[in-house]
PQR file of N, CA, C, O and H, with PARSE charges and radii, in Angstrom:
ATOM      1  N   UNK A   1      37.234 -31.416   7.705 -0.4000 1.5000
ATOM      2  CA  UNK A   1      37.492 -29.991   7.622 -0.0000 2.0000
ATOM      3  C   UNK A   1      36.507 -29.307   6.675  0.5500 1.7000
ATOM      4  O   UNK A   1      36.041 -28.200   6.945 -0.5500 1.4000
ATOM      5  N   UNK A   2      36.194 -29.979   5.563 -0.4000 1.5000
ATOM      6  CA  UNK A   2      35.274 -29.401   4.586 -0.0000 2.0000
ATOM      7  C   UNK A   2      33.879 -29.204   5.183  0.5500 1.7000
ATOM      8  O   UNK A   2      33.194 -28.247   4.821 -0.5500 1.4000
ATOM      9  H   UNK A   2      36.572 -30.878   5.345  0.4000 1.0000
ATOM     10  N   UNK A   3      33.448 -30.076   6.079 -0.4000 1.5000
ATOM     11  CA  UNK A   3      32.135 -29.974   6.701 -0.0000 2.0000
ATOM     12  C   UNK A   3      32.018 -28.706   7.548  0.5500 1.7000
ATOM     13  O   UNK A   3      30.916 -28.192   7.739 -0.5500 1.4000
ATOM     14  H   UNK A   3      34.005 -30.852   6.373  0.4000 1.0000
ATOM     15  N   UNK A   4      33.102 -28.217   8.040 -0.4000 1.5000
ATOM     16  CA  UNK A   4      33.100 -27.004   8.861 -0.0000 2.0000
ATOM     17  C   UNK A   4      33.078 -25.769   7.968  0.5500 1.7000
ATOM     18  O   UNK A   4      32.477 -24.759   8.334 -0.5500 1.4000
ATOM     19  H   UNK A   4      33.998 -28.635   7.886  0.4000 1.0000
ATOM     20  N   UNK A   5      33.711 -25.829   6.824 -0.4000 1.5000
ATOM     21  CA  UNK A   5      33.827 -24.662   5.948 -0.0000 2.0000
ATOM     22  C   UNK A   5      32.517 -24.327   5.234  0.5500 1.7000
ATOM     23  O   UNK A   5      32.245 -23.155   4.974 -0.5500 1.4000
ATOM     24  H   UNK A   5      34.199 -26.650   6.526  0.4000 1.0000
ATOM     25  N   UNK A   6      31.714 -25.319   4.916 -0.4000 1.5000
ATOM     26  CA  UNK A   6      30.470 -25.078   4.185 -0.0000 2.0000
ATOM     27  C   UNK A   6      29.514 -24.192   4.987  0.5500 1.7000
ATOM     28  O   UNK A   6      29.027 -23.205   4.436 -0.5500 1.4000
ATOM     29  H   UNK A   6      31.935 -26.271   5.127  0.4000 1.0000
ATOM     30  N   UNK A   7      29.220 -24.487   6.252 -0.4000 1.5000
ATOM     31  CA  UNK A   7      28.323 -23.591   6.995 -0.0000 2.0000
ATOM     32  C   UNK A   7      28.898 -22.187   7.177  0.5500 1.7000
ATOM     33  O   UNK A   7      28.161 -21.201   7.184 -0.5500 1.4000
ATOM     34  H   UNK A   7      29.616 -25.288   6.700  0.4000 1.0000
ATOM     35  N   UNK A   8      30.209 -22.109   7.324 -0.4000 1.5000
ATOM     36  CA  UNK A   8      30.839 -20.786   7.462 -0.0000 2.0000
ATOM     37  C   UNK A   8      30.685 -19.996   6.169  0.5500 1.7000
ATOM     38  O   UNK A   8      30.366 -18.807   6.199 -0.5500 1.4000
ATOM     39  H   UNK A   8      30.808 -22.911   7.318  0.4000 1.0000
ATOM     40  N   UNK A   9      30.911 -20.655   5.030 -0.4000 1.5000
ATOM     41  CA  UNK A   9      30.764 -19.986   3.731 -0.0000 2.0000
ATOM     42  C   UNK A   9      29.320 -19.548   3.521  0.5500 1.7000
ATOM     43  O   UNK A   9      29.069 -18.446   3.031 -0.5500 1.4000
ATOM     44  H   UNK A   9      31.170 -21.621   5.006  0.4000 1.0000
ATOM     45  N   UNK A  10      28.377 -20.400   3.888 -0.4000 1.5000
ATOM     46  CA  UNK A  10      26.956 -20.055   3.746 -0.0000 2.0000
ATOM     47  C   UNK A  10      26.618 -18.847   4.615  0.5500 1.7000
ATOM     48  O   UNK A  10      25.893 -17.954   4.176 -0.5500 1.4000
ATOM     49  H   UNK A  10      28.581 -21.295   4.285  0.4000 1.0000
ATOM     50  N   UNK A  11      27.128 -18.811   5.822 -0.4000 1.5000
ATOM     51  CA  UNK A  11      26.868 -17.688   6.727 -0.0000 2.0000
ATOM     52  C   UNK A  11      27.490 -16.402   6.198  0.5500 1.7000
ATOM     53  O   UNK A  11      26.873 -15.338   6.263 -0.5500 1.4000
ATOM     54  H   UNK A  11      27.717 -19.537   6.178  0.4000 1.0000
ATOM     55  N   UNK A  12      28.698 -16.496   5.680 -0.4000 1.5000
ATOM     56  CA  UNK A  12      29.376 -15.299   5.168 -0.0000 2.0000
ATOM     57  C   UNK A  12      28.695 -14.736   3.923  0.5500 1.7000
ATOM     58  O   UNK A  12      28.672 -13.522   3.719 -0.5500 1.4000
ATOM     59  H   UNK A  12      29.198 -17.360   5.628  0.4000 1.0000
ATOM     60  N   UNK A  13      28.151 -15.604   3.105 -0.4000 1.5000
ATOM     61  CA  UNK A  13      27.469 -15.149   1.883 -0.0000 2.0000
ATOM     62  C   UNK A  13      26.012 -14.812   2.189  0.5500 1.7000
ATOM     63  O   UNK A  13      25.506 -13.777   1.754 -0.5500 1.4000
ATOM     64  H   UNK A  13      28.171 -16.590   3.270  0.4000 1.0000
ATOM     65  N   UNK A  14      25.346 -15.679   2.930 -0.4000 1.5000
ATOM     66  CA  UNK A  14      23.912 -15.495   3.187 -0.0000 2.0000
ATOM     67  C   UNK A  14      23.598 -14.345   4.120  0.5500 1.7000
ATOM     68  O   UNK A  14      22.557 -13.705   3.978 -0.5500 1.4000
ATOM     69  H   UNK A  14      25.757 -16.519   3.283  0.4000 1.0000
ATOM     70  N   UNK A  15      24.474 -14.068   5.072 -0.4000 1.5000
ATOM     71  CA  UNK A  15      24.229 -12.990   6.029 -0.0000 2.0000
ATOM     72  C   UNK A  15      24.041 -11.635   5.361  0.5500 1.7000
ATOM     73  O   UNK A  15      23.011 -10.992   5.563 -0.5500 1.4000
ATOM     74  H   UNK A  15      25.320 -14.588   5.188  0.4000 1.0000
ATOM     75  N   UNK A  16      25.017 -11.184   4.564 -0.4000 1.5000
ATOM     76  CA  UNK A  16      24.851  -9.892   3.884 -0.0000 2.0000
ATOM     77  C   UNK A  16      23.667  -9.868   2.903  0.5500 1.7000
ATOM     78  O   UNK A  16      23.002  -8.842   2.755 -0.5500 1.4000
ATOM     79  H   UNK A  16      25.854 -11.706   4.400  0.4000 1.0000
ATOM     80  N   UNK A  17      23.413 -10.987   2.245 -0.4000 1.5000
ATOM     81  CA  UNK A  17      22.281 -11.045   1.318 -0.0000 2.0000
ATOM     82  C   UNK A  17      20.974 -10.867   2.085  0.5500 1.7000
ATOM     83  O   UNK A  17      20.103 -10.112   1.655 -0.5500 1.4000
ATOM     84  H   UNK A  17      23.953 -11.820   2.366  0.4000 1.0000
ATOM     85  N   UNK A  18      20.833 -11.550   3.208 -0.4000 1.5000
ATOM     86  CA  UNK A  18      19.611 -11.421   4.014 -0.0000 2.0000
ATOM     87  C   UNK A  18      19.476 -10.012   4.586  0.5500 1.7000
ATOM     88  O   UNK A  18      18.369  -9.480   4.663 -0.5500 1.4000
ATOM     89  H   UNK A  18      21.541 -12.163   3.557  0.4000 1.0000
ATOM     90  N   UNK A  19      20.590  -9.404   4.987 -0.4000 1.5000
ATOM     91  CA  UNK A  19      20.551  -8.030   5.491 -0.0000 2.0000
ATOM     92  C   UNK A  19      20.036  -7.096   4.405  0.5500 1.7000
ATOM     93  O   UNK A  19      19.182  -6.248   4.667 -0.5500 1.4000
ATOM     94  H   UNK A  19      21.490  -9.836   4.924  0.4000 1.0000
ATOM     95  N   UNK A  20      20.551  -7.246   3.183 -0.4000 1.5000
ATOM     96  CA  UNK A  20      20.119  -6.398   2.075 -0.0000 2.0000
ATOM     97  C   UNK A  20      18.630  -6.593   1.789  0.5500 1.7000
ATOM     98  O   UNK A  20      17.906  -5.618   1.587 -0.5500 1.4000
ATOM     99  H   UNK A  20      21.245  -7.934   2.970  0.4000 1.0000
ATOM    100  N   UNK A  21      18.177  -7.828   1.771 -0.4000 1.5000
ATOM    101  CA  UNK A  21      16.768  -8.098   1.500 -0.0000 2.0000
ATOM    102  C   UNK A  21      15.868  -7.535   2.599  0.5500 1.7000
ATOM    103  O   UNK A  21      14.769  -7.058   2.318 -0.5500 1.4000
ATOM    104  H   UNK A  21      18.766  -8.619   1.935  0.4000 1.0000
ATOM    105  N   UNK A  22      16.327  -7.590   3.839 -0.4000 1.5000
ATOM    106  CA  UNK A  22      15.508  -7.032   4.927 -0.0000 2.0000
ATOM    107  C   UNK A  22      15.402  -5.512   4.801  0.5500 1.7000
ATOM    108  O   UNK A  22      14.356  -4.946   5.120 -0.5500 1.4000
ATOM    109  H   UNK A  22      17.220  -7.979   4.068  0.4000 1.0000
ATOM    110  N   UNK A  23      16.447  -4.848   4.349 -0.4000 1.5000
ATOM    111  CA  UNK A  23      16.393  -3.390   4.133 -0.0000 2.0000
ATOM    112  C   UNK A  23      15.385  -3.065   3.029  0.5500 1.7000
ATOM    113  O   UNK A  23      14.612  -2.116   3.155 -0.5500 1.4000
ATOM    114  H   UNK A  23      17.296  -5.307   4.090  0.4000 1.0000
ATOM    115  N   UNK A  24      15.391  -3.833   1.972 -0.4000 1.5000
ATOM    116  CA  UNK A  24      14.452  -3.623   0.875 -0.0000 2.0000
ATOM    117  C   UNK A  24      13.021  -3.826   1.353  0.5500 1.7000
ATOM    118  O   UNK A  24      12.123  -3.087   0.951 -0.5500 1.4000
ATOM    119  H   UNK A  24      16.020  -4.605   1.869  0.4000 1.0000
ATOM    120  N   UNK A  25      12.802  -4.815   2.203 -0.4000 1.5000
ATOM    121  CA  UNK A  25      11.473  -5.112   2.713 -0.0000 2.0000
ATOM    122  C   UNK A  25      10.942  -3.956   3.562  0.5500 1.7000
ATOM    123  O   UNK A  25       9.750  -3.653   3.493 -0.5500 1.4000
ATOM    124  H   UNK A  25      13.532  -5.415   2.530  0.4000 1.0000
ATOM    125  N   UNK A  26      11.780  -3.309   4.353 -0.4000 1.5000
ATOM    126  CA  UNK A  26      11.343  -2.181   5.181 -0.0000 2.0000
ATOM    127  C   UNK A  26      10.876  -1.020   4.306  0.5500 1.7000
ATOM    128  O   UNK A  26       9.866  -0.381   4.604 -0.5500 1.4000
ATOM    129  H   UNK A  26      12.748  -3.555   4.410  0.4000 1.0000
ATOM    130  N   UNK A  27      11.604  -0.749   3.238 -0.4000 1.5000
ATOM    131  CA  UNK A  27      11.181   0.331   2.344 -0.0000 2.0000
ATOM    132  C   UNK A  27       9.857  -0.020   1.682  0.5500 1.7000
ATOM    133  O   UNK A  27       9.006   0.850   1.495 -0.5500 1.4000
ATOM    134  H   UNK A  27      12.424  -1.268   2.996  0.4000 1.0000
ATOM    135  N   UNK A  28       9.679  -1.268   1.331 -0.4000 1.5000
ATOM    136  CA  UNK A  28       8.443  -1.707   0.710 -0.0000 2.0000
ATOM    137  C   UNK A  28       7.279  -1.538   1.680  0.5500 1.7000
ATOM    138  O   UNK A  28       6.184  -1.152   1.271 -0.5500 1.4000
ATOM    139  H   UNK A  28      10.370  -1.975   1.483  0.4000 1.0000
ATOM    140  N   UNK A  29       7.504  -1.821   2.952 -0.4000 1.5000
ATOM    141  CA  UNK A  29       6.472  -1.652   3.968 -0.0000 2.0000
ATOM    142  C   UNK A  29       6.076  -0.181   4.092  0.5500 1.7000
ATOM    143  O   UNK A  29       4.893   0.135   4.225 -0.5500 1.4000
ATOM    144  H   UNK A  29       8.393  -2.134   3.285  0.4000 1.0000
ATOM    145  N   UNK A  30       7.058   0.715   4.048 -0.4000 1.5000
ATOM    146  CA  UNK A  30       6.766   2.154   4.095 -0.0000 2.0000
ATOM    147  C   UNK A  30       5.929   2.569   2.889  0.5500 1.7000
ATOM    148  O   UNK A  30       4.995   3.360   3.024 -0.5500 1.4000
ATOM    149  H   UNK A  30       8.019   0.458   3.940  0.4000 1.0000
ATOM    150  N   UNK A  31       6.256   2.044   1.726 -0.4000 1.5000
ATOM    151  CA  UNK A  31       5.505   2.372   0.521 -0.0000 2.0000
ATOM    152  C   UNK A  31       4.071   1.867   0.624  0.5500 1.7000
ATOM    153  O   UNK A  31       3.146   2.542   0.172 -0.5500 1.4000
ATOM    154  H   UNK A  31       7.014   1.402   1.617  0.4000 1.0000
ATOM    155  N   UNK A  32       3.878   0.704   1.205 -0.4000 1.5000
ATOM    156  CA  UNK A  32       2.521   0.186   1.375 -0.0000 2.0000
ATOM    157  C   UNK A  32       1.726   1.084   2.311  0.5500 1.7000
ATOM    158  O   UNK A  32       0.543   1.330   2.078 -0.5500 1.4000
ATOM    159  H   UNK A  32       4.630   0.156   1.572  0.4000 1.0000
ATOM    160  N   UNK A  33       2.369   1.576   3.371 -0.4000 1.5000
ATOM    161  CA  UNK A  33       1.698   2.491   4.290 -0.0000 2.0000
ATOM    162  C   UNK A  33       1.270   3.771   3.597  0.5500 1.7000
ATOM    163  O   UNK A  33       0.171   4.272   3.835 -0.5500 1.4000
ATOM    164  H   UNK A  33       3.331   1.376   3.559  0.4000 1.0000
ATOM    165  N   UNK A  34       2.131   4.302   2.742 -0.4000 1.5000
ATOM    166  CA  UNK A  34       1.796   5.514   1.993 -0.0000 2.0000
ATOM    167  C   UNK A  34       0.658   5.230   1.018  0.5500 1.7000
ATOM    168  O   UNK A  34      -0.230   6.065   0.842 -0.5500 1.4000
ATOM    169  H   UNK A  34       3.024   3.895   2.549  0.4000 1.0000
ATOM    170  N   UNK A  35       0.678   4.078   0.394 -0.4000 1.5000
ATOM    171  CA  UNK A  35      -0.387   3.730  -0.550 -0.0000 2.0000
ATOM    172  C   UNK A  35      -1.729   3.608   0.155  0.5500 1.7000
ATOM    173  O   UNK A  35      -2.751   4.052  -0.369 -0.5500 1.4000
ATOM    174  H   UNK A  35       1.400   3.400   0.537  0.4000 1.0000
ATOM    175  N   UNK A  36      -1.731   3.012   1.333 -0.4000 1.5000
ATOM    176  CA  UNK A  36      -2.979   2.877   2.086 -0.0000 2.0000
ATOM    177  C   UNK A  36      -3.523   4.252   2.455  0.5500 1.7000
ATOM    178  O   UNK A  36      -4.730   4.480   2.380 -0.5500 1.4000
ATOM    179  H   UNK A  36      -0.901   2.651   1.759  0.4000 1.0000
ATOM    180  N   UNK A  37      -2.651   5.163   2.850 -0.4000 1.5000
ATOM    181  CA  UNK A  37      -3.092   6.519   3.188 -0.0000 2.0000
ATOM    182  C   UNK A  37      -3.706   7.211   1.977  0.5500 1.7000
ATOM    183  O   UNK A  37      -4.732   7.881   2.095 -0.5500 1.4000
ATOM    184  H   UNK A  37      -1.671   4.978   2.911  0.4000 1.0000
ATOM    185  N   UNK A  38      -3.084   7.050   0.820 -0.4000 1.5000
ATOM    186  CA  UNK A  38      -3.626   7.662  -0.400 -0.0000 2.0000
ATOM    187  C   UNK A  38      -4.962   7.036  -0.785  0.5500 1.7000
ATOM    188  O   UNK A  38      -5.887   7.743  -1.185 -0.5500 1.4000
ATOM    189  H   UNK A  38      -2.250   6.506   0.724  0.4000 1.0000
ATOM    190  N   UNK A  39      -5.065   5.729  -0.668 -0.4000 1.5000
ATOM    191  CA  UNK A  39      -6.330   5.066  -1.002 -0.0000 2.0000
ATOM    192  C   UNK A  39      -7.447   5.499  -0.058  0.5500 1.7000
ATOM    193  O   UNK A  39      -8.595   5.634  -0.480 -0.5500 1.4000
ATOM    194  H   UNK A  39      -4.314   5.155  -0.343  0.4000 1.0000
ATOM    195  N   UNK A  40      -7.125   5.713   1.201 -0.4000 1.5000
ATOM    196  CA  UNK A  40      -8.122   6.194   2.163 -0.0000 2.0000
ATOM    197  C   UNK A  40      -8.595   7.586   1.770  0.5500 1.7000
ATOM    198  O   UNK A  40      -9.787   7.885   1.849 -0.5500 1.4000
ATOM    199  H   UNK A  40      -6.192   5.603   1.544  0.4000 1.0000
ATOM    200  N   UNK A  41      -7.676   8.430   1.351 -0.4000 1.5000
ATOM    201  CA  UNK A  41      -8.034   9.787   0.913 -0.0000 2.0000
ATOM    202  C   UNK A  41      -8.930   9.732  -0.331  0.5500 1.7000
ATOM    203  O   UNK A  41      -9.909  10.472  -0.427 -0.5500 1.4000
ATOM    204  H   UNK A  41      -6.708   8.188   1.287  0.4000 1.0000
ATOM    205  N   UNK A  42      -8.594   8.866  -1.268 -0.4000 1.5000
ATOM    206  CA  UNK A  42      -9.408   8.718  -2.479 -0.0000 2.0000
ATOM    207  C   UNK A  42     -10.799   8.215  -2.119  0.5500 1.7000
ATOM    208  O   UNK A  42     -11.792   8.694  -2.668 -0.5500 1.4000
ATOM    209  H   UNK A  42      -7.799   8.266  -1.190  0.4000 1.0000
ATOM    210  N   UNK A  43     -10.882   7.255  -1.204 -0.4000 1.5000
ATOM    211  CA  UNK A  43     -12.182   6.728  -0.778 -0.0000 2.0000
ATOM    212  C   UNK A  43     -13.040   7.836  -0.173  0.5500 1.7000
ATOM    213  O   UNK A  43     -14.232   7.934  -0.465 -0.5500 1.4000
ATOM    214  H   UNK A  43     -10.076   6.865  -0.758  0.4000 1.0000
ATOM    215  N   UNK A  44     -12.430   8.671   0.671 -0.4000 1.5000
ATOM    216  CA  UNK A  44     -13.178   9.771   1.278 -0.0000 2.0000
ATOM    217  C   UNK A  44     -13.653  10.768   0.217  0.5500 1.7000
ATOM    218  O   UNK A  44     -14.775  11.269   0.285 -0.5500 1.4000
ATOM    219  H   UNK A  44     -11.462   8.592   0.907  0.4000 1.0000
ATOM    220  N   UNK A  45     -12.793  11.050  -0.758 -0.4000 1.5000
ATOM    221  CA  UNK A  45     -13.183  11.950  -1.843 -0.0000 2.0000
ATOM    222  C   UNK A  45     -14.331  11.364  -2.653  0.5500 1.7000
ATOM    223  O   UNK A  45     -15.241  12.088  -3.059 -0.5500 1.4000
ATOM    224  H   UNK A  45     -11.882  10.643  -0.814  0.4000 1.0000
ATOM    225  N   UNK A  46     -14.293  10.063  -2.889 -0.4000 1.5000
ATOM    226  CA  UNK A  46     -15.367   9.420  -3.645 -0.0000 2.0000
ATOM    227  C   UNK A  46     -16.689   9.476  -2.885  0.5500 1.7000
ATOM    228  O   UNK A  46     -17.746   9.632  -3.497 -0.5500 1.4000
ATOM    229  H   UNK A  46     -13.554   9.475  -2.560  0.4000 1.0000
ATOM    230  N   UNK A  47     -16.643   9.350  -1.567 -0.4000 1.5000
ATOM    231  CA  UNK A  47     -17.861   9.465  -0.768 -0.0000 2.0000
ATOM    232  C   UNK A  47     -18.455  10.858  -0.906  0.5500 1.7000
ATOM    233  O   UNK A  47     -19.671  11.012  -1.018 -0.5500 1.4000
ATOM    234  H   UNK A  47     -15.785   9.222  -1.070  0.4000 1.0000
ATOM    235  N   UNK A  48     -17.595  11.872  -0.898 -0.4000 1.5000
ATOM    236  CA  UNK A  48     -18.060  13.251  -1.063 -0.0000 2.0000
ATOM    237  C   UNK A  48     -18.704  13.444  -2.428  0.5500 1.7000
ATOM    238  O   UNK A  48     -19.774  14.045  -2.533 -0.5500 1.4000
ATOM    239  H   UNK A  48     -16.607  11.747  -0.807  0.4000 1.0000
ATOM    240  N   UNK A  49     -18.061  12.941  -3.467 -0.4000 1.5000
ATOM    241  CA  UNK A  49     -18.609  13.067  -4.818 -0.0000 2.0000
ATOM    242  C   UNK A  49     -19.945  12.337  -4.912  0.5500 1.7000
ATOM    243  O   UNK A  49     -20.884  12.846  -5.524 -0.5500 1.4000
ATOM    244  H   UNK A  49     -17.193  12.454  -3.381  0.4000 1.0000
ATOM    245  N   UNK A  50     -20.041  11.163  -4.319 -0.4000 1.5000
ATOM    246  CA  UNK A  50     -21.281  10.395  -4.350 -0.0000 2.0000
ATOM    247  C   UNK A  50     -22.414  11.171  -3.678  0.5500 1.7000
ATOM    248  O   UNK A  50     -23.525  11.229  -4.205 -0.5500 1.4000
ATOM    249  H   UNK A  50     -19.278  10.749  -3.822  0.4000 1.0000
ATOM    250  N   UNK A  51     -22.134  11.768  -2.509 -0.4000 1.5000
ATOM    251  CA  UNK A  51     -23.170  12.542  -1.816 -0.0000 2.0000
ATOM    252  C   UNK A  51     -23.613  13.735  -2.651  0.5500 1.7000
ATOM    253  O   UNK A  51     -24.807  14.016  -2.752 -0.5500 1.4000
ATOM    254  H   UNK A  51     -21.232  11.721  -2.080  0.4000 1.0000
ATOM    255  N   UNK A  52     -22.656  14.437  -3.247 -0.4000 1.5000
ATOM    256  CA  UNK A  52     -23.000  15.598  -4.069 -0.0000 2.0000
ATOM    257  C   UNK A  52     -23.807  15.186  -5.298  0.5500 1.7000
ATOM    258  O   UNK A  52     -24.765  15.861  -5.675 -0.5500 1.4000
ATOM    259  H   UNK A  52     -21.686  14.209  -3.164  0.4000 1.0000
ATOM    260  N   UNK A  53     -23.418  14.091  -5.910 -0.4000 1.5000
ATOM    261  CA  UNK A  53     -24.129  13.611  -7.089 -0.0000 2.0000
ATOM    262  C   UNK A  53     -25.553  13.195  -6.726  0.5500 1.7000
ATOM    263  O   UNK A  53     -26.495  13.482  -7.465 -0.5500 1.4000
ATOM    264  H   UNK A  53     -22.639  13.543  -5.604  0.4000 1.0000
ATOM    265  N   UNK A  54     -25.709  12.516  -5.585 -0.4000 1.5000
ATOM    266  CA  UNK A  54     -27.049  12.130  -5.139 -0.0000 2.0000
ATOM    267  C   UNK A  54     -27.925  13.357  -4.918  0.5500 1.7000
ATOM    268  O   UNK A  54     -29.093  13.365  -5.307 -0.5500 1.4000
ATOM    269  H   UNK A  54     -24.944  12.283  -4.985  0.4000 1.0000
ATOM    270  N   UNK A  55     -27.365  14.396  -4.295 -0.4000 1.5000
ATOM    271  CA  UNK A  55     -28.123  15.628  -4.070 -0.0000 2.0000
ATOM    272  C   UNK A  55     -28.508  16.275  -5.397  0.5500 1.7000
ATOM    273  O   UNK A  55     -29.622  16.775  -5.557 -0.5500 1.4000
ATOM    274  H   UNK A  55     -26.416  14.389  -3.980  0.4000 1.0000
ATOM    275  N   UNK A  56     -27.573  16.259  -6.345 -0.4000 1.5000
ATOM    276  CA  UNK A  56     -27.843  16.872  -7.644 -0.0000 2.0000
ATOM    277  C   UNK A  56     -28.937  16.106  -8.394  0.5500 1.7000
ATOM    278  O   UNK A  56     -29.815  16.712  -9.009 -0.5500 1.4000
ATOM    279  H   UNK A  56     -26.669  15.853  -6.215  0.4000 1.0000
ATOM    280  N   UNK A  57     -28.880  14.790  -8.341 -0.4000 1.5000
ATOM    281  CA  UNK A  57     -29.909  13.977  -8.999 -0.0000 2.0000
ATOM    282  C   UNK A  57     -31.262  14.222  -8.341  0.5500 1.7000
ATOM    283  O   UNK A  57     -32.273  14.348  -9.033 -0.5500 1.4000
ATOM    284  H   UNK A  57     -28.167  14.298  -7.842  0.4000 1.0000
ATOM    285  N   UNK A  58     -31.292  14.291  -7.017 -0.4000 1.5000
ATOM    286  CA  UNK A  58     -32.542  14.605  -6.312 -0.0000 2.0000
ATOM    287  C   UNK A  58     -33.082  15.966  -6.725  0.5500 1.7000
ATOM    288  O   UNK A  58     -34.287  16.132  -6.914 -0.5500 1.4000
ATOM    289  H   UNK A  58     -30.471  14.189  -6.455  0.4000 1.0000
ATOM    290  N   UNK A  59     -32.192  16.934  -6.863 -0.4000 1.5000
ATOM    291  CA  UNK A  59     -32.610  18.270  -7.277 -0.0000 2.0000
ATOM    292  C   UNK A  59     -33.286  18.211  -8.655  0.5500 1.7000
ATOM    293  O   UNK A  59     -34.333  18.821  -8.870 -0.5500 1.4000
ATOM    294  H   UNK A  59     -31.213  16.799  -6.709  0.4000 1.0000
ATOM    295  N   UNK A  60     -32.669  17.469  -9.577 -0.4000 1.5000
ATOM    296  CA  UNK A  60     -33.274  17.339 -10.924 -0.0000 2.0000
ATOM    297  C   UNK A  60     -34.611  16.597 -10.849  0.5500 1.7000
ATOM    298  O   UNK A  60     -35.549  16.934 -11.572 -0.5500 1.4000
ATOM    299  H   UNK A  60     -31.818  16.973  -9.402  0.4000 1.0000
ATOM    300  N   UNK A  61     -34.699  15.603  -9.991 -0.4000 1.5000
ATOM    301  CA  UNK A  61     -35.958  14.864  -9.870 -0.0000 2.0000
ATOM    302  C   UNK A  61     -37.059  15.773  -9.358  0.5500 1.7000
ATOM    303  O   UNK A  61     -38.195  15.668  -9.820 -0.5500 1.4000
ATOM    304  H   UNK A  61     -33.937  15.329  -9.405  0.4000 1.0000
ATOM    305  N   UNK A  62     -36.769  16.650  -8.431 -0.4000 1.5000
ATOM    306  CA  UNK A  62     -37.778  17.566  -7.905 -0.0000 2.0000
ATOM    307  C   UNK A  62     -38.123  18.674  -8.897  0.5500 1.7000
ATOM    308  O   UNK A  62     -39.242  19.187  -8.892 -0.5500 1.4000
ATOM    309  H   UNK A  62     -35.846  16.736  -8.055  0.4000 1.0000
ATOM    310  N   UNK A  63     -37.166  19.044  -9.747 -0.4000 1.5000
ATOM    311  CA  UNK A  63     -37.438  20.052 -10.767 -0.0000 2.0000
ATOM    312  C   UNK A  63     -38.443  19.531 -11.790  0.5500 1.7000
ATOM    313  O   UNK A  63     -39.288  20.288 -12.267 -0.5500 1.4000
ATOM    314  H   UNK A  63     -36.257  18.628  -9.752  0.4000 1.0000
ATOM    315  N   UNK A  64     -38.359  18.269 -12.125 -0.4000 1.5000
ATOM    316  CA  UNK A  64     -39.275  17.712 -13.133 -0.0000 2.0000
ATOM    317  C   UNK A  64     -40.683  17.523 -12.550  0.5500 1.7000
ATOM    318  O   UNK A  64     -41.653  17.452 -13.305 -0.5500 1.4000
ATOM    319  H   UNK A  64     -37.673  17.654 -11.738  0.4000 1.0000
ATOM    320  N   UNK A  65     -40.806  17.443 -11.226 -0.4000 1.5000
ATOM    321  CA  UNK A  65     -42.118  17.295 -10.599 -0.0000 2.0000
ATOM    322  C   UNK A  65     -42.891  18.602 -10.594  0.5500 1.7000
ATOM    323  O   UNK A  65     -44.121  18.603 -10.543 -0.5500 1.4000
ATOM    324  H   UNK A  65     -40.018  17.501 -10.613  0.4000 1.0000
ATOM    325  N   UNK A  66     -42.173  19.711 -10.647 -0.4000 1.5000
ATOM    326  CA  UNK A  66     -42.851  21.022 -10.549 -0.0000 2.0000
ATOM    327  C   UNK A  66     -43.414  21.490 -11.855  0.5500 1.7000
ATOM    328  O   UNK A  66     -44.007  22.567 -11.921 -0.5500 1.4000
ATOM    329  H   UNK A  66     -41.174  19.711 -10.688  0.4000 1.0000
TER
END
């Protein structure tokens, strides 16, 4: 009889615990998606700053030649 009760007890305890952990994992996945979107935006902004800085440095280089 005890051999039958152990798997039932494990299922009754483990089932809700696994359900809770899976809910937490879904929220974490959403947060990762938001983080990736923000990092992509930052990367694009950095590319813009790099291009502007390169143009500004070129401008100064041409000013010293004149």
